[in-house]
N, C-alpha and C positions, 0 to 999 in steps of 0.2 A: 882823471885828466891834468895837462900842463898849460898854465898860463905865464908864457915868458913875457908880457909887461906886465905881471904882476897884481893885474885885477880882479876882485871878486868875482864869483861865476855872472854868470851876464845874463838877458831874458831868453836868448837862443838855452844855455845850461837850464835855466829853471823849466821851461818852457816843454824841451827836450825830456828832461827829469817828470815830470809831470804826462804824458802821451806817452811816452816808451813805460813807464810805471819802473822804475829804475829801482828807487827806498832809495840810501842816500845816495848821493853825487859828492865826490872828493875833489876840489882845486888846488894845487900843489902851486906854487907859485917861484918864480926864477930869486928873488928874493927871501924865499923859509918861509914866508907864510904859507899857511892852511887852513882850509876854507871846506864846512861841508856842509851843505845844503840840503834840503827836498820840497817839493811839491807835488799839493793833492788838489789843486785845480790850476788852468793857465792863467798868466800875469797879459793882462792885452797890453799889448805896445803903447797905448797914447799910454794908459796909467803911468807905466815907469816912467816911459818918457819926461811926463810931469814933475815926476819928482824929481827925476836926474836933474831935467833945467833948473827946478826948482835950488836944488840945494849947490847946484854949480855957479847961482847966481849969487849965492851968499860963500861959498867957498872957493870962490874958486880953483878949482881941483880937483878933476876929474874921478881920482879915484875916494876922494873923499862923498864924493856927489853919488858916487855909486856906490855906497857902504851905507852912506845915510837913507838911498832909495831905499834897499832892502831893508835897512831898520823900518824905515817907514812900513811899509808894506809889509811887513813881519806882522804889524798891530792888527793888521786887518784882512788880512788875503792868508791866504790855509798854505803856508812856506815855510820854512825852518833855513835859519843862516844863520852862522858861527864861524866866525875864526875861532879858531881851536891850535 
């Protein structure tokens, strides 16, 4: 699906992917970026929000905060996330 603001997949994208057992999800951004993602477990909103806020405080950039949060969650959660 499309992300007009060119952000990575959202928490809702990952959790819907898991709940609906969709397999590989693809986000096409309006700036030309493409992300593939997959979730085999639900991600708690509190967990995502913790990391997103942590990285936002470091980078002061919403895109970087979201991307870094997903990269961190990828380390210990059952998700896949990659810009292609």
